[in-house]
Backbone and ligand atoms as CSV (ligand in chain L), in Angstrom:
chain,resi,resn,atom,element,x,y,z
A,1,UNK,N,N,168.335,114.372,115.167
A,1,UNK,CA,C,168.339,114.509,113.709
A,1,UNK,C,C,167.053,113.912,113.140
A,2,UNK,N,N,166.516,114.602,112.148
A,2,UNK,CA,C,165.365,114.029,111.439
A,2,UNK,C,C,165.900,113.019,110.433
A,3,UNK,N,N,165.284,111.844,110.378
A,3,UNK,CA,C,165.830,110.823,109.478
A,3,UNK,C,C,164.862,110.319,108.416
A,4,UNK,N,N,163.608,110.739,108.494
A,4,UNK,CA,C,162.685,110.343,107.432
A,4,UNK,C,C,161.378,111.120,107.575
A,5,UNK,N,N,160.576,111.062,106.530
A,5,UNK,CA,C,159.180,111.457,106.682
A,5,UNK,C,C,158.460,110.202,107.146
A,6,UNK,N,N,157.956,110.247,108.370
A,6,UNK,CA,C,157.322,109.066,108.960
A,6,UNK,C,C,155.916,108.871,108.409
A,7,UNK,N,N,155.136,109.944,108.452
A,7,UNK,CA,C,153.773,109.835,107.920
A,7,UNK,C,C,153.208,111.203,107.570
A,8,UNK,N,N,152.134,111.171,106.796
A,8,UNK,CA,C,151.320,112.356,106.548
A,8,UNK,C,C,150.007,112.153,107.275
A,9,UNK,N,N,149.576,113.152,108.027
A,9,UNK,CA,C,148.288,113.106,108.704
A,9,UNK,C,C,147.229,113.712,107.802
A,10,UNK,N,N,146.133,112.986,107.613
A,10,UNK,CA,C,145.072,113.428,106.709
A,10,UNK,C,C,143.754,113.436,107.477
A,11,UNK,N,N,143.142,114.614,107.561
A,11,UNK,CA,C,141.881,114.744,108.297
A,11,UNK,C,C,140.720,114.265,107.429
A,12,UNK,N,N,139.861,113.442,108.007
A,12,UNK,CA,C,138.647,112.977,107.310
A,12,UNK,C,C,137.464,113.100,108.267
A,13,UNK,N,N,136.292,113.327,107.677
A,13,UNK,CA,C,135.086,113.373,108.504
A,13,UNK,C,C,134.749,111.999,109.038
A,14,UNK,N,N,134.977,110.992,108.189
A,14,UNK,CA,C,134.531,109.642,108.526
A,14,UNK,C,C,135.517,108.617,107.997
A,15,UNK,N,N,136.085,107.825,108.908
A,15,UNK,CA,C,136.958,106.737,108.453
A,15,UNK,C,C,136.169,105.741,107.622
A,16,UNK,N,N,134.920,105.492,108.026
A,16,UNK,CA,C,134.103,104.510,107.311
A,16,UNK,C,C,133.947,104.906,105.844
A,17,UNK,N,N,133.890,106.228,105.582
A,17,UNK,CA,C,133.751,106.669,104.196
A,17,UNK,C,C,135.101,106.756,103.488
A,18,UNK,N,N,136.140,107.152,104.208
A,18,UNK,CA,C,137.432,107.418,103.548
A,18,UNK,C,C,138.267,106.154,103.351
A,19,UNK,N,N,138.201,105.210,104.281
A,19,UNK,CA,C,139.066,104.029,104.195
A,19,UNK,C,C,138.852,103.260,102.883
A,20,UNK,N,N,137.600,103.071,102.431
A,20,UNK,CA,C,137.422,102.329,101.171
A,20,UNK,C,C,138.094,102.995,99.970
A,21,UNK,N,N,138.187,104.335,99.973
A,21,UNK,CA,C,138.906,105.004,98.881
A,21,UNK,C,C,140.360,104.547,98.845
A,22,UNK,N,N,141.018,104.568,100.016
A,22,UNK,CA,C,142.432,104.195,100.051
A,22,UNK,C,C,142.628,102.718,99.723
A,23,UNK,N,N,141.660,101.889,100.143
A,23,UNK,CA,C,141.786,100.449,99.884
A,23,UNK,C,C,141.422,100.105,98.443
A,24,UNK,N,N,140.269,100.600,98.004
A,24,UNK,CA,C,139.759,100.138,96.705
A,24,UNK,C,C,140.305,100.960,95.546
A,25,UNK,N,N,140.329,102.287,95.690
A,25,UNK,CA,C,140.768,103.121,94.570
A,25,UNK,C,C,142.289,103.153,94.465
A,26,UNK,N,N,142.998,103.146,95.603
A,26,UNK,CA,C,144.456,103.226,95.571
A,26,UNK,C,C,145.120,101.878,95.785
A,27,UNK,N,N,144.386,100.914,96.328
A,27,UNK,CA,C,144.961,99.582,96.527
A,27,UNK,C,C,145.907,99.481,97.704
A,28,UNK,N,N,145.812,100.436,98.649
A,28,UNK,CA,C,146.645,100.354,99.858
A,28,UNK,C,C,145.939,99.490,100.898
A,29,UNK,N,N,146.726,98.987,101.856
A,29,UNK,CA,C,146.161,98.119,102.889
A,29,UNK,C,C,146.106,98.852,104.206
A,30,UNK,N,N,144.952,98.813,104.847
A,30,UNK,CA,C,144.830,99.424,106.167
A,30,UNK,C,C,145.517,98.534,107.189
A,31,UNK,N,N,146.620,99.033,107.751
A,31,UNK,CA,C,147.411,98.213,108.658
A,31,UNK,C,C,146.920,98.240,110.087
A,32,UNK,N,N,146.263,99.325,110.490
A,32,UNK,CA,C,145.947,99.444,111.910
A,32,UNK,C,C,144.870,100.484,112.106
A,33,UNK,N,N,143.926,100.193,112.972
A,33,UNK,CA,C,142.940,101.178,113.422
A,33,UNK,C,C,143.213,101.403,114.894
A,34,UNK,N,N,143.185,102.666,115.309
A,34,UNK,CA,C,143.537,102.945,116.702
A,34,UNK,C,C,142.863,104.222,117.151
A,35,UNK,N,N,142.397,104.231,118.389
A,35,UNK,CA,C,141.882,105.466,118.979
A,35,UNK,C,C,143.000,106.118,119.781
A,36,UNK,N,N,143.155,107.451,119.617
A,36,UNK,CA,C,144.205,108.175,120.341
A,36,UNK,C,C,143.527,109.209,121.233
A,37,UNK,N,N,143.328,108.850,122.507
A,37,UNK,CA,C,142.576,109.734,123.410
A,37,UNK,C,C,143.227,111.105,123.575
A,38,UNK,N,N,144.556,111.174,123.543
A,38,UNK,CA,C,145.226,112.463,123.776
A,38,UNK,C,C,144.862,113.471,122.689
A,39,UNK,N,N,144.505,113.006,121.505
A,39,UNK,CA,C,144.159,113.913,120.400
A,39,UNK,C,C,142.676,113.846,120.032
A,40,UNK,N,N,141.910,113.029,120.788
A,40,UNK,CA,C,140.480,112.871,120.515
A,40,UNK,C,C,140.226,112.520,119.046
A,41,UNK,N,N,140.939,111.492,118.594
A,41,UNK,CA,C,140.784,111.024,117.215
A,41,UNK,C,C,140.807,109.497,117.165
A,42,UNK,N,N,140.219,108.983,116.083
A,42,UNK,CA,C,140.405,107.614,115.671
A,42,UNK,C,C,141.277,107.659,114.425
A,43,UNK,N,N,142.241,106.732,114.330
A,43,UNK,CA,C,143.168,106.785,113.206
A,43,UNK,C,C,143.145,105.468,112.436
A,44,UNK,N,N,143.438,105.553,111.160
A,44,UNK,CA,C,143.672,104.375,110.321
A,44,UNK,C,C,144.996,104.608,109.610
A,45,UNK,N,N,145.897,103.636,109.685
A,45,UNK,CA,C,147.226,103.758,109.078
A,45,UNK,C,C,147.324,102.922,107.818
A,46,UNK,N,N,147.902,103.523,106.797
A,46,UNK,CA,C,148.196,102.823,105.549
A,46,UNK,C,C,149.676,102.963,105.263
A,47,UNK,N,N,150.351,101.855,104.952
A,47,UNK,CA,C,151.751,101.934,104.549
A,47,UNK,C,C,151.828,102.151,103.057
A,48,UNK,N,N,152.730,103.048,102.648
A,48,UNK,CA,C,153.031,103.221,101.227
A,48,UNK,C,C,154.552,103.309,101.157
A,49,UNK,N,N,155.202,102.185,100.895
A,49,UNK,CA,C,156.660,102.137,101.041
A,49,UNK,C,C,157.007,102.403,102.493
A,50,UNK,N,N,157.968,103.293,102.722
A,50,UNK,CA,C,158.406,103.603,104.088
A,50,UNK,C,C,157.542,104.652,104.757
A,51,UNK,N,N,156.686,105.305,103.980
A,51,UNK,CA,C,155.882,106.399,104.510
A,51,UNK,C,C,154.481,105.886,104.806
A,52,UNK,N,N,153.908,106.367,105.879
A,52,UNK,CA,C,152.541,105.983,106.207
A,52,UNK,C,C,151.591,107.153,105.990
A,53,UNK,N,N,150.363,106.805,105.733
A,53,UNK,CA,C,149.286,107.788,105.758
A,53,UNK,C,C,148.501,107.534,107.033
A,54,UNK,N,N,148.247,108.586,107.781
A,54,UNK,CA,C,147.503,108.476,109.030
A,54,UNK,C,C,146.182,109.225,108.824
A,55,UNK,N,N,145.107,108.486,108.591
A,55,UNK,CA,C,143.804,109.139,108.473
A,55,UNK,C,C,143.303,109.429,109.878
A,56,UNK,N,N,142.741,110.616,110.063
A,56,UNK,CA,C,142.334,111.076,111.393
A,56,UNK,C,C,140.871,111.483,111.369
A,57,UNK,N,N,140.079,110.817,112.180
A,57,UNK,CA,C,138.660,111.148,112.310
A,57,UNK,C,C,138.424,111.654,113.730
A,58,UNK,N,N,137.774,112.823,113.885
A,58,UNK,CA,C,137.568,113.330,115.252
A,58,UNK,C,C,136.568,112.473,116.030
A,59,UNK,N,N,136.814,112.314,117.326
A,59,UNK,CA,C,135.864,111.591,118.187
A,59,UNK,C,C,135.125,112.562,119.101
A,60,UNK,N,N,135.430,113.853,118.972
A,60,UNK,CA,C,134.884,114.835,119.898
A,60,UNK,C,C,134.921,116.199,119.201
A,61,UNK,N,N,133.910,117.048,119.423
A,61,UNK,CA,C,133.923,118.376,118.784
A,61,UNK,C,C,135.128,119.220,119.199
A,62,UNK,N,N,135.741,118.891,120.349
A,62,UNK,CA,C,136.912,119.646,120.816
A,62,UNK,C,C,138.216,119.109,120.230
A,63,UNK,N,N,138.127,118.069,119.434
A,63,UNK,CA,C,139.334,117.504,118.819
A,63,UNK,C,C,139.961,118.527,117.877
A,64,UNK,N,N,141.309,118.601,117.845
A,64,UNK,CA,C,141.964,119.481,116.865
A,64,UNK,C,C,141.528,119.149,115.432
A,65,UNK,N,N,141.182,117.896,115.190
A,65,UNK,CA,C,140.759,117.506,113.832
A,65,UNK,C,C,139.358,118.050,113.541
A,66,UNK,N,N,138.488,118.094,114.538
A,66,UNK,CA,C,137.158,118.685,114.335
A,66,UNK,C,C,137.304,120.161,113.977
A,67,UNK,N,N,138.230,120.845,114.638
A,67,UNK,CA,C,138.447,122.269,114.345
A,67,UNK,C,C,138.988,122.451,112.929
A,68,UNK,N,N,139.892,121.563,112.529
A,68,UNK,CA,C,140.446,121.619,111.170
A,68,UNK,C,C,139.334,121.420,110.139
A,69,UNK,N,N,138.424,120.474,110.423
A,69,UNK,CA,C,137.348,120.181,109.467
A,69,UNK,C,C,136.331,121.318,109.388
A,70,UNK,N,N,136.219,122.106,110.467
A,70,UNK,CA,C,135.351,123.288,110.380
A,70,UNK,C,C,135.878,124.258,109.321
A,71,UNK,N,N,137.206,124.392,109.263
A,71,UNK,CA,C,137.806,125.309,108.290
A,71,UNK,C,C,137.979,124.662,106.922
A,72,UNK,N,N,138.109,123.345,106.911
A,72,UNK,CA,C,138.349,122.603,105.668
A,72,UNK,C,C,137.337,121.462,105.580
A,73,UNK,N,N,136.096,121.787,105.206
A,73,UNK,CA,C,135.021,120.788,105.309
A,73,UNK,C,C,135.254,119.523,104.472
A,74,UNK,N,N,136.033,119.638,103.404
A,74,UNK,CA,C,136.273,118.440,102.592
A,74,UNK,C,C,137.341,117.537,103.207
A,75,UNK,N,N,137.999,118.002,104.280
A,75,UNK,CA,C,139.146,117.273,104.804
A,75,UNK,C,C,140.394,117.696,104.045
A,76,UNK,N,N,141.502,117.009,104.303
A,76,UNK,CA,C,142.735,117.351,103.592
A,76,UNK,C,C,143.953,117.041,104.424
A,77,UNK,N,N,145.117,117.394,103.879
A,77,UNK,CA,C,146.372,117.116,104.590
A,77,UNK,C,C,146.429,117.993,105.831
A,78,UNK,N,N,146.621,117.365,106.969
A,78,UNK,CA,C,146.579,118.059,108.254
A,78,UNK,C,C,147.977,118.310,108.804
A,79,UNK,N,N,148.860,117.335,108.707
A,79,UNK,CA,C,150.223,117.547,109.194
A,79,UNK,C,C,151.215,116.618,108.510
A,80,UNK,N,N,152.485,117.013,108.635
A,80,UNK,CA,C,153.579,116.166,108.165
A,80,UNK,C,C,154.368,115.762,109.398
A,81,UNK,N,N,154.733,114.475,109.471
A,81,UNK,CA,C,155.443,113.970,110.645
A,81,UNK,C,C,156.826,113.481,110.243
A,82,UNK,N,N,157.832,114.068,110.877
A,82,UNK,CA,C,159.209,113.643,110.650
A,82,UNK,C,C,159.606,112.645,111.720
A,83,UNK,N,N,160.236,111.566,111.314
A,83,UNK,CA,C,160.809,110.622,112.268
A,83,UNK,C,C,162.144,111.134,112.757
A,84,UNK,N,N,162.420,110.884,114.021
A,84,UNK,CA,C,163.687,111.312,114.626
A,84,UNK,C,C,164.054,110.299,115.694
A,85,UNK,N,N,165.298,110.357,116.184
A,85,UNK,CA,C,165.638,109.500,117.319
A,85,UNK,C,C,165.575,110.267,118.632
A,86,UNK,N,N,165.221,111.565,118.574
A,86,UNK,CA,C,165.166,112.347,119.815
A,86,UNK,C,C,164.212,113.533,119.645
A,87,UNK,N,N,162.952,113.332,120.031
A,87,UNK,CA,C,161.944,114.388,119.863
A,87,UNK,C,C,162.319,115.622,120.681
A,88,UNK,N,N,162.796,115.416,121.903
A,88,UNK,CA,C,163.099,116.582,122.753
A,88,UNK,C,C,164.232,117.422,122.182
A,89,UNK,N,N,165.239,116.772,121.605
A,89,UNK,CA,C,166.344,117.524,120.990
A,89,UNK,C,C,165.825,118.339,119.806
A,90,UNK,N,N,164.891,117.748,119.027
A,90,UNK,CA,C,164.328,118.484,117.883
A,90,UNK,C,C,163.509,119.678,118.353
A,91,UNK,N,N,162.776,119.489,119.464
A,91,UNK,CA,C,161.996,120.604,120.016
A,91,UNK,C,C,162.923,121.726,120.473
A,92,UNK,N,N,164.028,121.351,121.132
A,92,UNK,CA,C,164.987,122.373,121.602
A,92,UNK,C,C,165.591,123.124,120.421
A,93,UNK,N,N,165.934,122.373,119.372
A,93,UNK,CA,C,166.527,123.004,118.192
A,93,UNK,C,C,165.538,123.994,117.569
A,94,UNK,N,N,164.278,123.565,117.419
A,94,UNK,CA,C,163.271,124.427,116.794
A,94,UNK,C,C,163.025,125.659,117.664
A,95,UNK,N,N,162.878,125.440,118.975
A,95,UNK,CA,C,162.635,126.561,119.881
A,95,UNK,C,C,163.812,127.530,119.854
A,96,UNK,N,N,165.015,126.983,119.789
A,96,UNK,CA,C,166.218,127.804,119.731
A,96,UNK,C,C,166.262,128.654,118.468
A,97,UNK,N,N,165.618,128.172,117.412
A,97,UNK,CA,C,165.564,128.913,116.143
A,97,UNK,C,C,164.363,129.853,116.106
A,98,UNK,N,N,163.663,129.980,117.236
A,98,UNK,CA,C,162.572,130.946,117.332
A,98,UNK,C,C,161.211,130.404,116.936
A,99,UNK,N,N,161.114,129.089,116.767
A,99,UNK,CA,C,159.843,128.486,116.358
A,99,UNK,C,C,158.949,128.287,117.579
A,100,UNK,N,N,157.667,128.609,117.405
A,100,UNK,CA,C,156.697,128.407,118.478
A,100,UNK,C,C,156.325,126.922,118.550
A,101,UNK,N,N,156.328,126.363,119.750
A,101,UNK,CA,C,155.976,124.966,119.942
A,101,UNK,C,C,154.519,124.870,120.391
A,102,UNK,N,N,153.808,123.851,119.933
A,102,UNK,CA,C,152.497,123.558,120.518
A,102,UNK,C,C,152.709,122.763,121.801
A,103,UNK,N,N,153.677,121.856,121.776
A,103,UNK,CA,C,153.965,121.009,122.938
A,103,UNK,C,C,155.428,121.196,123.341
A,104,UNK,N,N,155.640,121.510,124.605
A,104,UNK,CA,C,157.012,121.656,125.106
A,104,UNK,C,C,157.655,120.301,125.332
A,105,UNK,N,N,156.797,119.287,125.539
A,105,UNK,CA,C,157.284,117.932,125.860
A,105,UNK,C,C,156.565,116.944,124.960
A,106,UNK,N,N,157.252,115.850,124.589
A,106,UNK,CA,C,156.571,114.806,123.811
A,106,UNK,C,C,155.486,114.115,124.630
A,107,UNK,N,N,154.453,113.643,123.944
A,107,UNK,CA,C,153.376,112.905,124.616
A,107,UNK,C,C,153.040,111.674,123.788
A,108,UNK,N,N,152.156,110.813,124.323
A,108,UNK,CA,C,151.820,109.553,123.655
A,108,UNK,C,C,150.928,109.793,122.446
A,109,UNK,N,N,151.428,109.467,121.264
A,109,UNK,CA,C,150.632,109.543,120.046
A,109,UNK,C,C,150.221,108.160,119.591
A,110,UNK,N,N,149.781,108.061,118.340
A,110,UNK,CA,C,149.364,106.772,117.791
A,110,UNK,C,C,150.572,105.859,117.603
A,111,UNK,N,N,150.308,104.566,117.588
A,111,UNK,CA,C,151.347,103.593,117.252
A,111,UNK,C,C,152.441,103.465,118.286
A,112,UNK,N,N,152.126,103.779,119.552
A,112,UNK,CA,C,153.125,103.641,120.613
A,112,UNK,C,C,154.281,104.616,120.444
A,113,UNK,N,N,154.036,105.742,119.802
A,113,UNK,CA,C,155.128,106.697,119.582
A,113,UNK,C,C,155.013,107.891,120.518
A,114,UNK,N,N,156.150,108.512,120.752
A,114,UNK,CA,C,156.186,109.805,121.421
A,114,UNK,C,C,156.172,110.863,120.340
A,115,UNK,N,N,155.304,111.863,120.509
A,115,UNK,CA,C,155.125,112.860,119.458
A,115,UNK,C,C,155.064,114.257,120.074
A,116,UNK,N,N,155.325,115.264,119.252
A,116,UNK,CA,C,155.132,116.666,119.643
A,116,UNK,C,C,155.009,117.479,118.366
A,117,UNK,N,N,154.311,118.611,118.484
A,117,UNK,CA,C,153.996,119.410,117.299
A,117,UNK,C,C,154.566,120.820,117.404
A,118,UNK,N,N,154.958,121.359,116.240
A,118,UNK,CA,C,155.333,122.763,116.104
A,118,UNK,C,C,154.120,123.534,115.619
A,119,UNK,N,N,154.058,124.803,116.003
A,119,UNK,CA,C,152.894,125.598,115.627
A,119,UNK,C,C,152.961,126.031,114.160
A,120,UNK,N,N,151.857,125.833,113.402
A,120,UNK,CA,C,151.905,126.165,111.966
A,120,UNK,C,C,152.144,127.644,111.677
A,121,UNK,N,N,151.883,128.523,112.664
A,121,UNK,CA,C,152.175,129.948,112.435
A,121,UNK,C,C,153.675,130.186,112.328
A,122,UNK,N,N,154.464,129.244,112.880
A,122,UNK,CA,C,155.927,129.376,112.829
A,122,UNK,C,C,156.545,128.519,111.732
A,123,UNK,N,N,155.725,127.738,111.032
A,123,UNK,CA,C,156.303,126.753,110.105
A,123,UNK,C,C,155.758,126.936,108.690
A,124,UNK,N,N,155.428,128.179,108.349
A,124,UNK,CA,C,154.963,128.487,107.001
A,124,UNK,C,C,153.723,127.672,106.651
A,125,UNK,N,N,152.853,127.527,107.655
A,125,UNK,CA,C,151.547,126.934,107.403
A,125,UNK,C,C,151.487,125.424,107.458
A,126,UNK,N,N,152.627,124.779,107.693
A,126,UNK,CA,C,152.624,123.309,107.723
A,126,UNK,C,C,152.688,122.843,109.178
A,127,UNK,N,N,151.582,122.299,109.670
A,127,UNK,CA,C,151.613,121.722,111.012
A,127,UNK,C,C,152.627,120.583,110.992
A,128,UNK,N,N,153.618,120.671,111.872
A,128,UNK,CA,C,154.767,119.768,111.813
A,128,UNK,C,C,154.866,118.947,113.095
A,129,UNK,N,N,154.962,117.636,112.922
A,129,UNK,CA,C,155.082,116.704,114.047
A,129,UNK,C,C,156.466,116.074,114.027
A,130,UNK,N,N,157.024,115.870,115.211
A,130,UNK,CA,C,158.191,115.007,115.366
A,130,UNK,C,C,157.718,113.746,116.058
A,131,UNK,N,N,158.225,112.598,115.653
A,131,UNK,CA,C,157.814,111.364,116.335
A,131,UNK,C,C,158.975,110.387,116.423
A,132,UNK,N,N,158.903,109.560,117.437
A,132,UNK,CA,C,159.908,108.505,117.632
A,132,UNK,C,C,159.265,107.368,118.396
A,133,UNK,N,N,159.772,106.145,118.204
A,133,UNK,CA,C,159.259,105.034,119.008
A,133,UNK,C,C,159.501,105.328,120.476
A,134,UNK,N,N,158.535,104.973,121.299
A,134,UNK,CA,C,158.679,105.182,122.735
A,134,UNK,C,C,159.816,104.309,123.255
A,135,UNK,N,N,160.730,104.879,124.051
A,135,UNK,CA,C,161.794,104.028,124.592
A,135,UNK,C,C,161.194,102.846,125.342
A,136,UNK,N,N,161.705,101.676,125.060
A,136,UNK,CA,C,161.173,100.474,125.722
A,136,UNK,C,C,160.098,99.791,124.910
A,137,UNK,N,N,159.422,100.538,124.003
A,137,UNK,CA,C,158.409,99.904,123.144
A,137,UNK,C,C,159.122,99.367,121.907
A,138,UNK,N,N,158.486,98.440,121.228
A,138,UNK,CA,C,159.134,97.876,120.048
A,138,UNK,C,C,158.776,98.659,118.780
A,139,UNK,N,N,157.937,99.689,118.940
A,139,UNK,CA,C,157.628,100.537,117.798
A,139,UNK,C,C,156.538,99.990,116.900
A,140,UNK,N,N,155.896,98.890,117.291
A,140,UNK,CA,C,154.825,98.353,116.453
A,140,UNK,C,C,153.483,98.453,117.163
L,1,ZN,ZN,ZN,150.757,112.230,113.060
């Protein structure tokens, strides 16, 4: 079951340029900077109540975020991530409903979470992530 909107993924060309906007103009606090090799990105997380913003900067031209920025040079909202207690069950449910999956199995995402994505061609244009704390990890 999906139980919350965990975070919004936002593509940026440069964390160094974008982070001050979120800190100074919006007054949010950057909680964590992290490199995620599986997605070839560097991320900065901001908490806003229960929802996080995940800024994503590509570390490689082959990064999915680099490809997104080619089409959207100003950056923008890249994905929505739903929290769940069972990513694989959500993938099975979506696949059973005819949705195309990008990932058949969850993999290691940012923040010690297991994540997987649905294909935006099947989700009315919204790249959709499921995420859950990795079993055995404390989720922080
Ligand atoms: Zn995400």
